[in-house]
N, CA, C, O and the ligand as a Tripos MOL2 file, in Angstrom:
@<TRIPOS>MOLECULE
protein
  261   259    66     0     0
PROTEIN
NO_CHARGES

@<TRIPOS>ATOM
      1 N          81.8490   92.1520   63.8080 N.3       1 MET1
      2 CA         81.4680   92.9060   64.9840 C.3       1 MET1
      3 C          80.5080   92.1000   65.8560 C.2       1 MET1
      4 O          79.4750   91.6150   65.3920 O.2       1 MET1
      5 N          80.8680   91.9730   67.1050 N.am      2 SER2
      6 CA         80.0110   91.2480   67.9930 C.3       2 SER2
      7 C          78.8050   92.0950   68.3840 C.2       2 SER2
      8 O          78.7830   93.3000   68.1320 O.2       2 SER2
      9 N          77.8310   91.4870   68.9810 N.am      3 ILE3
     10 CA         76.5880   92.1930   69.3230 C.3       3 ILE3
     11 C          76.8430   93.3520   70.2600 C.2       3 ILE3
     12 O          76.2560   94.4210   70.0920 O.2       3 ILE3
     13 N          77.6970   93.1670   71.2350 N.am      4 ASP4
     14 CA         77.8970   94.2270   72.2000 C.3       4 ASP4
     15 C          78.9500   95.2590   71.7510 C.2       4 ASP4
     16 O          79.1870   96.2500   72.4420 O.2       4 ASP4
     17 N          79.5670   95.0200   70.6080 N.am      5 GLY5
     18 CA         80.4900   96.0070   70.0510 C.3       5 GLY5
     19 C          81.8730   95.9840   70.6830 C.2       5 GLY5
     20 O          82.7280   96.7900   70.3140 O.2       5 GLY5
     21 N          82.1120   95.0850   71.6210 N.am      6 HIS6
     22 CA         83.4170   95.0200   72.2730 C.3       6 HIS6
     23 C          84.1940   93.8030   71.7840 C.2       6 HIS6
     24 O          83.6130   92.7700   71.4500 O.2       6 HIS6
     25 N          85.4940   93.9430   71.7490 N.am      7 SER7
     26 CA         86.3670   92.8320   71.4120 C.3       7 SER7
     27 C          87.1380   92.4290   72.6290 C.2       7 SER7
     28 O          87.4440   93.2620   73.4830 O.2       7 SER7
     29 N          87.4540   91.1680   72.7200 N.am      8 SER8
     30 CA         88.2660   90.7050   73.8340 C.3       8 SER8
     31 C          89.7600   90.7560   73.4990 C.2       8 SER8
     32 O          90.5930   90.3900   74.3280 O.2       8 SER8
     33 N          90.0970   91.2000   72.3090 N.am      9 ALA9
     34 CA         91.4980   91.2810   71.9320 C.3       9 ALA9
     35 C          92.2310   92.3290   72.7870 C.2       9 ALA9
     36 O          91.6780   93.3880   73.0850 O.2       9 ALA9
     37 N          93.4590   92.0300   73.1730 N.am     10 PRO10
     38 CA         94.2220   92.9630   73.9910 C.3      10 PRO10
     39 C          94.3650   94.3250   73.3030 C.2      10 PRO10
     40 O          94.7160   94.4030   72.1260 O.2      10 PRO10
     41 N          94.0940   95.3710   74.0390 N.am     11 GLY11
     42 CA         94.2350   96.7090   73.5140 C.3      11 GLY11
     43 C          93.0800   97.1650   72.6490 C.2      11 GLY11
     44 O          93.0760   98.2960   72.1640 O.2      11 GLY11
     45 N          92.0810   96.2810   72.4470 N.am     12 ALA12
     46 CA         90.9660   96.6400   71.5840 C.3      12 ALA12
     47 C          89.9290   97.4880   72.3120 C.2      12 ALA12
     48 O          89.0750   98.1170   71.6880 O.2      12 ALA12
     49 N          90.0120   97.4950   73.6170 N.am     13 SER13
     50 CA         89.0180   98.2080   74.3730 C.3      13 SER13
     51 C          89.6590   98.8340   75.6210 C.2      13 SER13
     52 O          90.5620   98.2460   76.2150 O.2      13 SER13
     53 N          89.1900  100.0270   76.0140 N.am     14 ILE14
     54 CA         89.6760  100.6220   77.2370 C.3      14 ILE14
     55 C          88.9090  100.1390   78.4450 C.2      14 ILE14
     56 O          89.2150  100.4770   79.5880 O.2      14 ILE14
     57 N          87.8660   99.3080   78.1420 N.am     15 HIS15
     58 CA         87.0230   98.8610   79.2550 C.3      15 HIS15
     59 C          87.6170   97.6010   79.8910 C.2      15 HIS15
     60 O          87.1150   96.4900   79.7220 O.2      15 HIS15
     61 N          88.6840   97.8190   80.6140 N.am     16 VAL16
     62 CA         89.3260   96.7130   81.3270 C.3      16 VAL16
     63 C          88.8000   96.6650   82.7600 C.2      16 VAL16
     64 O          88.2630   97.6400   83.2850 O.2      16 VAL16
     65 N          88.9740   95.5050   83.3650 N.am     17 ASN17
     66 CA         88.5740   95.4240   84.7540 C.3      17 ASN17
     67 C          89.6060   96.0800   85.6410 C.2      17 ASN17
     68 O          90.7640   95.6620   85.6490 O.2      17 ASN17
     69 N          89.2300   97.0600   86.3600 N.am     18 HIS18
     70 CA         90.1620   97.7190   87.2880 C.3      18 HIS18
     71 C          89.4420   97.9780   88.5820 C.2      18 HIS18
     72 O          88.5200   98.7890   88.6700 O.2      18 HIS18
     73 N          89.8950   97.2600   89.5820 N.am     19 TRP19
     74 CA         89.2850   97.3930   90.9130 C.3      19 TRP19
     75 C          90.1140   98.3320   91.7940 C.2      19 TRP19
     76 O          91.2850   98.5820   91.5090 O.2      19 TRP19
     77 N          89.5280   98.8290   92.8240 N.am     20 CYS20
     78 CA         90.2320   99.7050   93.7430 C.3      20 CYS20
     79 C          91.4650   99.0120   94.2440 C.2      20 CYS20
     80 O          91.4040   97.8710   94.7030 O.2      20 CYS20
     81 N          92.6110   99.7090   94.1560 N.am     21 GLU21
     82 CA         93.8690   99.0850   94.5240 C.3      21 GLU21
     83 C          94.1590   99.1590   96.0130 C.2      21 GLU21
     84 O          95.1610   98.6280   96.4910 O.2      21 GLU21
     85 N          93.2800   99.8170   96.7320 N.am     22 HIS22
     86 CA         93.4550   99.9030   98.1980 C.3      22 HIS22
     87 C          93.4140   98.5050   98.7940 C.2      22 HIS22
     88 O          92.5120   97.7250   98.4880 O.2      22 HIS22
     89 N          94.3890   98.1810   99.6460 N.am     23 GLU23
     90 CA         94.5220   96.8450  100.1590 C.3      23 GLU23
     91 C          93.2300   96.4090  100.9160 C.2      23 GLU23
     92 O          92.7670   97.0850  101.8360 O.2      23 GLU23
     93 N          92.6940   95.2910  100.4990 N.am     24 GLY24
     94 CA         91.5180   94.7380  101.1470 C.3      24 GLY24
     95 C          90.1910   95.2740  100.6050 C.2      24 GLY24
     96 O          89.1250   94.7780  100.9690 O.2      24 GLY24
     97 N          90.2570   96.2960   99.7270 N.am     25 CYS25
     98 CA         89.0480   96.8860   99.1850 C.3      25 CYS25
     99 C          88.6070   96.1050   97.9420 C.2      25 CYS25
    100 O          89.4230   95.8300   97.0620 O.2      25 CYS25
    101 N          87.3580   95.7590   97.8700 N.am     26 LYS26
    102 CA         86.8520   94.9670   96.7320 C.3      26 LYS26
    103 C          85.9160   95.8060   95.8340 C.2      26 LYS26
    104 O          85.2140   95.2620   94.9820 O.2      26 LYS26
    105 N          85.9190   97.1050   96.0350 N.am     27 GLN27
    106 CA         85.0130   97.9140   95.2680 C.3      27 GLN27
    107 C          85.5670   98.2240   93.8790 C.2      27 GLN27
    108 O          86.7710   98.1220   93.6450 O.2      27 GLN27
    109 N          84.7140   98.5860   92.9980 N.am     28 TRP28
    110 CA         85.0790   98.9330   91.6390 C.3      28 TRP28
    111 C          85.8810  100.2290   91.6220 C.2      28 TRP28
    112 O          85.4950  101.2150   92.2510 O.2      28 TRP28
    113 N          86.9980  100.2210   90.9000 N.am     29 GLY29
    114 CA         87.8620  101.3800   90.8100 C.3      29 GLY29
    115 C          87.3680  102.3360   89.7330 C.2      29 GLY29
    116 O          87.8690  102.3240   88.6090 O.2      29 GLY29
    117 N          86.4070  103.1460   90.0680 N.am     30 CYS30
    118 CA         85.7960  104.0380   89.0670 C.3      30 CYS30
    119 C          86.6560  105.3060   88.8990 C.2      30 CYS30
    120 O          86.4490  106.0450   87.9360 O.2      30 CYS30
    121 N          87.5910  105.5760   89.7820 N.am     31 TYR31
    122 CA         88.4230  106.7380   89.6450 C.3      31 TYR31
    123 C          89.8340  106.3390   89.3400 C.2      31 TYR31
    124 O          90.5020  105.7040   90.1560 O.2      31 TYR31
    125 N          90.2970  106.7090   88.1600 N.am     32 GLY32
    126 CA         91.6420  106.3570   87.7200 C.3      32 GLY32
    127 C          92.5480  107.5700   87.5770 C.2      32 GLY32
    128 O          92.0820  108.6900   87.3640 O.2      32 GLY32
    129 N          93.8330  107.3320   87.6950 N.am     33 HIS33
    130 CA         94.7870  108.3990   87.4540 C.3      33 HIS33
    131 C          96.0920  107.8170   86.9450 C.2      33 HIS33
    132 O          96.5930  106.8080   87.4430 O.2      33 HIS33
    133 N          96.6340  108.5000   85.9170 N.am     34 SER34
    134 CA         97.9520  108.1610   85.4220 C.3      34 SER34
    135 C          98.7770  109.4260   85.3360 C.2      34 SER34
    136 O          98.3300  110.4290   84.7800 O.2      34 SER34
    137 N          99.9870  109.3840   85.8880 N.am     35 PRO35
    138 CA        100.8170  110.5960   85.9020 C.3      35 PRO35
    139 C         101.3180  110.9700   84.4970 C.2      35 PRO35
    140 O         101.5720  112.1390   84.2080 O.2      35 PRO35
    141 N         101.4520  109.9630   83.6380 N.am     36 ARG36
    142 CA        101.9320  110.2200   82.2930 C.3      36 ARG36
    143 C         101.2380  109.2690   81.3330 C.2      36 ARG36
    144 O         100.7120  108.2340   81.7440 O.2      36 ARG36
    145 N         101.2380  109.6270   80.0350 N.am     37 LYS37
    146 CA        100.5690  108.8280   79.0300 C.3      37 LYS37
    147 C         101.1500  107.4230   78.9610 C.2      37 LYS37
    148 O         100.4260  106.4730   78.6640 O.2      37 LYS37
    149 N         102.4620  107.2710   79.2340 N.am     38 ASP38
    150 CA        103.1000  105.9670   79.0830 C.3      38 ASP38
    151 C         103.0610  105.1560   80.3520 C.2      38 ASP38
    152 O         103.6580  104.0820   80.4280 O.2      38 ASP38
    153 N         102.3540  105.6680   81.3660 N.am     39 VAL39
    154 CA        102.2170  104.9500   82.6150 C.3      39 VAL39
    155 C         100.7760  104.4240   82.7600 C.2      39 VAL39
    156 O          99.8260  105.2030   82.6780 O.2      39 VAL39
    157 N         100.6130  103.1230   82.9720 N.am     40 PRO40
    158 CA         99.2460  102.6130   83.1390 C.3      40 PRO40
    159 C          98.5130  103.2910   84.2950 C.2      40 PRO40
    160 O          99.1020  103.5560   85.3430 O.2      40 PRO40
    161 N          97.2800  103.5570   84.1060 N.am     41 ALA41
    162 CA         96.4980  104.2320   85.1160 C.3      41 ALA41
    163 C          96.3190  103.3170   86.3150 C.2      41 ALA41
    164 O          96.2340  102.0960   86.1830 O.2      41 ALA41
    165 N          96.2640  103.9310   87.4770 N.am     42 ARG42
    166 CA         95.9400  103.2280   88.7210 C.3      42 ARG42
    167 C          94.5230  103.6290   89.1030 C.2      42 ARG42
    168 O          94.0560  104.7170   88.7660 O.2      42 ARG42
    169 N          93.8450  102.7270   89.8160 N.am     43 TRP43
    170 CA         92.4130  102.9150   90.0180 C.3      43 TRP43
    171 C          92.0430  102.7780   91.5030 C.2      43 TRP43
    172 O          92.6100  101.9920   92.2620 O.2      43 TRP43
    173 N          91.0690  103.5880   91.8490 N.am     44 TRP44
    174 CA         90.5160  103.5250   93.2170 C.3      44 TRP44
    175 C          89.0120  103.7260   93.1730 C.2      44 TRP44
    176 O          88.4760  104.2750   92.2100 O.2      44 TRP44
    177 N          88.3530  103.2890   94.1960 N.am     45 CYS45
    178 CA         86.9450  103.6020   94.3750 C.3      45 CYS45
    179 C          86.8390  105.0250   94.9090 C.2      45 CYS45
    180 O          87.8490  105.6430   95.2480 O.2      45 CYS45
    181 N          85.6060  105.5490   94.9850 N.am     46 ALA46
    182 CA         85.4170  106.9090   95.4250 C.3      46 ALA46
    183 C          85.9400  107.1250   96.8410 C.2      46 ALA46
    184 O          86.3870  108.2160   97.1940 O.2      46 ALA46
    185 N          85.8750  106.0620   97.6460 N.am     47 GLU47
    186 CA         86.2900  106.1730   99.0430 C.3      47 GLU47
    187 C          87.7850  106.3030   99.2180 C.2      47 GLU47
    188 O          88.2690  107.0080  100.1030 O.2      47 GLU47
    189 N          88.5340  105.5840   98.3250 N.am     48 HIS48
    190 CA         89.9630  105.4880   98.5140 C.3      48 HIS48
    191 C          90.7700  106.3390   97.5190 C.2      48 HIS48
    192 O          91.9920  106.4300   97.6390 O.2      48 HIS48
    193 N          90.1190  106.9420   96.5700 N.am     49 PHE49
    194 CA         90.8190  107.8010   95.6360 C.3      49 PHE49
    195 C          91.5750  108.8810   96.4020 C.2      49 PHE49
    196 O          90.9760  109.5900   97.2110 O.2      49 PHE49
    197 N          92.8640  109.0180   96.1660 N.am     50 PRO50
    198 CA         93.7050  109.9290   97.0130 C.3      50 PRO50
    199 C          93.3730  111.4060   96.8220 C.2      50 PRO50
    200 O          93.7780  112.2300   97.6420 O.2      50 PRO50
    201 N          92.6610  111.7570   95.7850 N.am     51 HIS51
    202 CA         92.3170  113.1570   95.5080 C.3      51 HIS51
    203 C          93.5490  114.0290   95.4370 C.2      51 HIS51
    204 O          93.5440  115.1960   95.8310 O.2      51 HIS51
    205 N          94.6070  113.4250   94.9210 N.am     52 LYS52
    206 CA         95.8410  114.1900   94.6870 C.3      52 LYS52
    207 C          96.3050  113.8510   93.3200 C.2      52 LYS52
    208 O          95.9980  112.7800   92.7960 O.2      52 LYS52
    209 N          97.0630  114.7720   92.7140 N.am     53 PHE53
    210 CA         97.5430  114.5320   91.3560 C.3      53 PHE53
    211 C          98.9740  114.9590   91.2080 C.2      53 PHE53
    212 O          99.5370  115.6490   92.0580 O.2      53 PHE53
    213 N          99.5550  114.5290   90.1020 N.am     54 GLY54
    214 CA        100.9010  114.9700   89.7730 C.3      54 GLY54
    215 C         101.9240  114.4940   90.7730 C.2      54 GLY54
    216 O         101.8560  113.3630   91.2530 O.2      54 GLY54
    217 N         102.8690  115.3480   91.0880 N.am     55 ALA55
    218 CA        103.9930  114.9880   91.9690 C.3      55 ALA55
    219 C         103.4970  114.6100   93.3390 C.2      55 ALA55
    220 O         104.0700  113.7360   93.9910 O.2      55 ALA55
    221 N         102.4270  115.2620   93.7900 N.am     56 GLU56
    222 CA        101.9220  114.9810   95.1150 C.3      56 GLU56
    223 C         101.4210  113.5630   95.2150 C.2      56 GLU56
    224 O         101.6990  112.8530   96.1820 O.2      56 GLU56
    225 N         100.6700  113.1540   94.1890 N.am     57 LEU57
    226 CA        100.1410  111.7900   94.1830 C.3      57 LEU57
    227 C         101.2770  110.7890   94.0190 C.2      57 LEU57
    228 O         101.3030  109.7680   94.7060 O.2      57 LEU57
    229 N         102.1950  111.0600   93.1410 N.am     58 GLU58
    230 CA        103.3170  110.1250   92.9540 C.3      58 GLU58
    231 C         104.1160  109.9210   94.2400 C.2      58 GLU58
    232 O         104.5790  108.8180   94.5330 O.2      58 GLU58
    233 N         104.2670  111.0010   94.9950 N.am     59 ALA59
    234 CA        104.9960  110.9100   96.2610 C.3      59 ALA59
    235 C         104.2540  110.0500   97.2480 C.2      59 ALA59
    236 O         104.8530  109.2850   98.0040 O.2      59 ALA59
    237 N         102.8980  110.1850   97.2370 N.am     60 GLU60
    238 CA        102.1360  109.3960   98.1990 C.3      60 GLU60
    239 C         102.1470  107.9070   97.8190 C.2      60 GLU60
    240 O         102.2340  107.0290   98.6770 O.2      60 GLU60
    241 N         102.0580  107.6570   96.5220 N.am     61 LEU61
    242 CA        102.0940  106.2680   96.0790 C.3      61 LEU61
    243 C         103.4320  105.6200   96.3660 C.2      61 LEU61
    244 O         103.5060  104.4410   96.7120 O.2      61 LEU61
    245 N         104.4640  106.3840   96.2220 N.am     62 LYS62
    246 CA        105.8150  105.8870   96.4760 C.3      62 LYS62
    247 C         105.9630  105.5940   98.0040 C.2      62 LYS62
    248 O         106.5990  104.6190   98.4040 O.2      62 LYS62
    249 N         105.3610  106.4580   98.8190 N.am     63 ALA63
    250 CA        105.4220  106.2610  100.2420 C.3      63 ALA63
    251 C         104.6540  105.0160  100.6760 C.2      63 ALA63
    252 O         105.0270  104.3470  101.6400 O.2      63 ALA63
    253 N         103.5960  104.7210   99.9630 N.am     64 ARG64
    254 CA        102.7940  103.5140  100.2750 C.3      64 ARG64
    255 C         103.4970  102.2500   99.8580 C.2      64 ARG64
    256 O         103.2070  101.1680  100.3670 O.2      64 ARG64
    257 N         104.4200  102.3870   98.9310 N.am     65 GLY65
    258 CA        105.1270  101.2260   98.4220 C.3      65 GLY65
    259 C         104.3550  100.5840   97.3190 C.2      65 GLY65
    260 O         104.7960   99.5810   96.7600 O.2      65 GLY65
    261 ZN         88.5110  101.3260   97.7160 Zn       66 ZN66
@<TRIPOS>BOND
     1     1     2 1
     2     2     3 1
     3     3     4 2
     4     3     5 am
     5     5     6 1
     6     6     7 1
     7     7     8 2
     8     7     9 am
     9     9    10 1
    10    10    11 1
    11    11    12 2
    12    11    13 am
    13    13    14 1
    14    14    15 1
    15    15    16 2
    16    15    17 am
    17    17    18 1
    18    18    19 1
    19    19    20 2
    20    19    21 am
    21    21    22 1
    22    22    23 1
    23    23    24 2
    24    23    25 am
    25    25    26 1
    26    26    27 1
    27    27    28 2
    28    27    29 am
    29    29    30 1
    30    30    31 1
    31    31    32 2
    32    31    33 am
    33    33    34 1
    34    34    35 1
    35    35    36 2
    36    35    37 am
    37    37    38 1
    38    38    39 1
    39    39    40 2
    40    39    41 am
    41    41    42 1
    42    42    43 1
    43    43    44 2
    44    43    45 am
    45    45    46 1
    46    46    47 1
    47    47    48 2
    48    47    49 am
    49    49    50 1
    50    50    51 1
    51    51    52 2
    52    51    53 am
    53    53    54 1
    54    54    55 1
    55    55    56 2
    56    55    57 am
    57    57    58 1
    58    58    59 1
    59    59    60 2
    60    59    61 am
    61    61    62 1
    62    62    63 1
    63    63    64 2
    64    63    65 am
    65    65    66 1
    66    66    67 1
    67    67    68 2
    68    67    69 am
    69    69    70 1
    70    70    71 1
    71    71    72 2
    72    71    73 am
    73    73    74 1
    74    74    75 1
    75    75    76 2
    76    75    77 am
    77    77    78 1
    78    78    79 1
    79    79    80 2
    80    79    81 am
    81    81    82 1
    82    82    83 1
    83    83    84 2
    84    83    85 am
    85    85    86 1
    86    86    87 1
    87    87    88 2
    88    87    89 am
    89    89    90 1
    90    90    91 1
    91    91    92 2
    92    91    93 am
    93    93    94 1
    94    94    95 1
    95    95    96 2
    96    95    97 am
    97    97    98 1
    98    98    99 1
    99    99   100 2
   100    99   101 am
   101   101   102 1
   102   102   103 1
   103   103   104 2
   104   103   105 am
   105   105   106 1
   106   106   107 1
   107   107   108 2
   108   107   109 am
   109   109   110 1
   110   110   111 1
   111   111   112 2
   112   111   113 am
   113   113   114 1
   114   114   115 1
   115   115   116 2
   116   115   117 am
   117   117   118 1
   118   118   119 1
   119   119   120 2
   120   119   121 am
   121   121   122 1
   122   122   123 1
   123   123   124 2
   124   123   125 am
   125   125   126 1
   126   126   127 1
   127   127   128 2
   128   127   129 am
   129   129   130 1
   130   130   131 1
   131   131   132 2
   132   131   133 am
   133   133   134 1
   134   134   135 1
   135   135   136 2
   136   135   137 am
   137   137   138 1
   138   138   139 1
   139   139   140 2
   140   139   141 am
   141   141   142 1
   142   142   143 1
   143   143   144 2
   144   143   145 am
   145   145   146 1
   146   146   147 1
   147   147   148 2
   148   147   149 am
   149   149   150 1
   150   150   151 1
   151   151   152 2
   152   151   153 am
   153   153   154 1
   154   154   155 1
   155   155   156 2
   156   155   157 am
   157   157   158 1
   158   158   159 1
   159   159   160 2
   160   159   161 am
   161   161   162 1
   162   162   163 1
   163   163   164 2
   164   163   165 am
   165   165   166 1
   166   166   167 1
   167   167   168 2
   168   167   169 am
   169   169   170 1
   170   170   171 1
   171   171   172 2
   172   171   173 am
   173   173   174 1
   174   174   175 1
   175   175   176 2
   176   175   177 am
   177   177   178 1
   178   178   179 1
   179   179   180 2
   180   179   181 am
   181   181   182 1
   182   182   183 1
   183   183   184 2
   184   183   185 am
   185   185   186 1
   186   186   187 1
   187   187   188 2
   188   187   189 am
   189   189   190 1
   190   190   191 1
   191   191   192 2
   192   191   193 am
   193   193   194 1
   194   194   195 1
   195   195   196 2
   196   195   197 am
   197   197   198 1
   198   198   199 1
   199   199   200 2
   200   199   201 am
   201   201   202 1
   202   202   203 1
   203   203   204 2
   204   203   205 am
   205   205   206 1
   206   206   207 1
   207   207   208 2
   208   207   209 am
   209   209   210 1
   210   210   211 1
   211   211   212 2
   212   211   213 am
   213   213   214 1
   214   214   215 1
   215   215   216 2
   216   215   217 am
   217   217   218 1
   218   218   219 1
   219   219   220 2
   220   219   221 am
   221   221   222 1
   222   222   223 1
   223   223   224 2
   224   223   225 am
   225   225   226 1
   226   226   227 1
   227   227   228 2
   228   227   229 am
   229   229   230 1
   230   230   231 1
   231   231   232 2
   232   231   233 am
   233   233   234 1
   234   234   235 1
   235   235   236 2
   236   235   237 am
   237   237   238 1
   238   238   239 1
   239   239   240 2
   240   239   241 am
   241   241   242 1
   242   242   243 1
   243   243   244 2
   244   243   245 am
   245   245   246 1
   246   246   247 1
   247   247   248 2
   248   247   249 am
   249   249   250 1
   250   250   251 1
   251   251   252 2
   252   251   253 am
   253   253   254 1
   254   254   255 1
   255   255   256 2
   256   255   257 am
   257   257   258 1
   258   258   259 1
   259   259   260 2
@<TRIPOS>SUBSTRUCTURE
     1 MET1         2 RESIDUE 1 A MET
     2 SER2         6 RESIDUE 1 A SER
     3 ILE3        10 RESIDUE 1 A ILE
     4 ASP4        14 RESIDUE 1 A ASP
     5 GLY5        18 RESIDUE 1 A GLY
     6 HIS6        22 RESIDUE 1 A HIS
     7 SER7        26 RESIDUE 1 A SER
     8 SER8        30 RESIDUE 1 A SER
     9 ALA9        34 RESIDUE 1 A ALA
    10 PRO10       38 RESIDUE 1 A PRO
    11 GLY11       42 RESIDUE 1 A GLY
    12 ALA12       46 RESIDUE 1 A ALA
    13 SER13       50 RESIDUE 1 A SER
    14 ILE14       54 RESIDUE 1 A ILE
    15 HIS15       58 RESIDUE 1 A HIS
    16 VAL16       62 RESIDUE 1 A VAL
    17 ASN17       66 RESIDUE 1 A ASN
    18 HIS18       70 RESIDUE 1 A HIS
    19 TRP19       74 RESIDUE 1 A TRP
    20 CYS20       78 RESIDUE 1 A CYS
    21 GLU21       82 RESIDUE 1 A GLU
    22 HIS22       86 RESIDUE 1 A HIS
    23 GLU23       90 RESIDUE 1 A GLU
    24 GLY24       94 RESIDUE 1 A GLY
    25 CYS25       98 RESIDUE 1 A CYS
    26 LYS26      102 RESIDUE 1 A LYS
    27 GLN27      106 RESIDUE 1 A GLN
    28 TRP28      110 RESIDUE 1 A TRP
    29 GLY29      114 RESIDUE 1 A GLY
    30 CYS30      118 RESIDUE 1 A CYS
    31 TYR31      122 RESIDUE 1 A TYR
    32 GLY32      126 RESIDUE 1 A GLY
    33 HIS33      130 RESIDUE 1 A HIS
    34 SER34      134 RESIDUE 1 A SER
    35 PRO35      138 RESIDUE 1 A PRO
    36 ARG36      142 RESIDUE 1 A ARG
    37 LYS37      146 RESIDUE 1 A LYS
    38 ASP38      150 RESIDUE 1 A ASP
    39 VAL39      154 RESIDUE 1 A VAL
    40 PRO40      158 RESIDUE 1 A PRO
    41 ALA41      162 RESIDUE 1 A ALA
    42 ARG42      166 RESIDUE 1 A ARG
    43 TRP43      170 RESIDUE 1 A TRP
    44 TRP44      174 RESIDUE 1 A TRP
    45 CYS45      178 RESIDUE 1 A CYS
    46 ALA46      182 RESIDUE 1 A ALA
    47 GLU47      186 RESIDUE 1 A GLU
    48 HIS48      190 RESIDUE 1 A HIS
    49 PHE49      194 RESIDUE 1 A PHE
    50 PRO50      198 RESIDUE 1 A PRO
    51 HIS51      202 RESIDUE 1 A HIS
    52 LYS52      206 RESIDUE 1 A LYS
    53 PHE53      210 RESIDUE 1 A PHE
    54 GLY54      214 RESIDUE 1 A GLY
    55 ALA55      218 RESIDUE 1 A ALA
    56 GLU56      222 RESIDUE 1 A GLU
    57 LEU57      226 RESIDUE 1 A LEU
    58 GLU58      230 RESIDUE 1 A GLU
    59 ALA59      234 RESIDUE 1 A ALA
    60 GLU60      238 RESIDUE 1 A GLU
    61 LEU61      242 RESIDUE 1 A LEU
    62 LYS62      246 RESIDUE 1 A LYS
    63 ALA63      250 RESIDUE 1 A ALA
    64 ARG64      254 RESIDUE 1 A ARG
    65 GLY65      258 RESIDUE 1 A GLY
    66 ZN66       261 GROUP 0 **** ****
């Protein structure tokens, strides 16, 4: 066990780097959403989080490309 308790092994930690996916935004993506368990979460900062979930969010993401 390392001092900080984290491992760099893939899948060993949920603490991955995820930045806001909004184009041009360099802020930390502190708000994540995944429509299903088998779909990797997408991340946004507080400013760009779409504040929508489920089918509504999926539709918006699809529209954005
Ligand atoms: Zn952002």
